[in-house]
N, C-alpha and C positions, 0 to 999 in steps of 0.2 A: 173569631175570638172576641168576646164581649169585653168592653173596657170596664175598669173598676167603677162601680156605681155606688152612690150613696145609699141605695136600697138593694136588698136581696130578697128572693122568694124562697119561703120555706114550704115544702110540699108534704102533706100528711100522707099516711098510708092509704087513706081512702080518697086521695087525690084532690084535697082542698088546698088552695094556694094562699098563703099569707104573705104579703109584702110588707117588710119591716125595714126600719133603718138599719144599715150595716153595723153602726156603732153599737146598737142595742143587741143585735144578734151575736156580736162578738164578745159579749159578756160570757158566753160559753166558750171555754178554751177549746172544745172539740169543734164547734163551728168556726171559731177563729182560724184554727189550723186548716180546716177544709177550705176556707175562703182565702187563704194566703197564696198568692201567685207563686211564691218561691217554693212551695210544696208540690206543685204541679197536679193538683187534683182537678178533676173535671168541673167541680163546683165552683172553683175560682175562675174558670173560663166562662161559665154560664151564669154566674151570680145566682145559682139556684142550688138549694140543698134538699135532697129528698130523705124522708125519714120513713123507712119500710116498716117500722115497728111502733110508730107513734100516730094515733089516730087524730082526727081533726079536733075533737073536743079537748083532748089533752094538749095538742100543739097550740091551740088558741090560748090556753092558760099559760102555757110556757112563753108565748110571745107577750102576754100581758105581764108576766114576771119580768121579762127583759126590760120593758119599758119602765116598770115600776122600780126595778133595781137601779137603772140608769138615772132616773129622776131623783131617787133618794139616796144616791151614792155617798154624799157627804153629809147627809142630814142626821139629826140625833132625834131620838124618841119618836121614830116612825111607827105608824100603826101597822099592824100585821095585815098581810094580804090574805083575803078570804078565798078558800078553795072549797069546792063541794066535797063533801065527805066521801061520796061514792067514787071520786076520781083520785083519792089520795094515794092508793097503791100504785096506779098507773103513773101518776105524777112523780113519785119517788123513784120509780124505775127510769122514767125519762130524764129526771135530774141526774141520776147516777150515770146514764149514757152520755148526757151532755156535759158532765163534770161540773155542774152548778150546785 
């Protein structure tokens, strides 16, 4: 059983690994529940979350959003985060899945 780490690994459907800060990843309530040891999910034991429906290009943008959101949590008049137009539909589906 892995100890709770400050970092977690997010794995895309095409097997790319993104190591991100746990605090940033837990912006997503879905990820937060998966990583909570009290819920008994495998993800909490391995500090790894696999996304079978999110490819690397989309997951990279999701990770970017996690850091952006955490950094600007209490800021006002923050510039919008730019997303490639061709990824918008997939990003919306990922955001819905992740509850963000």
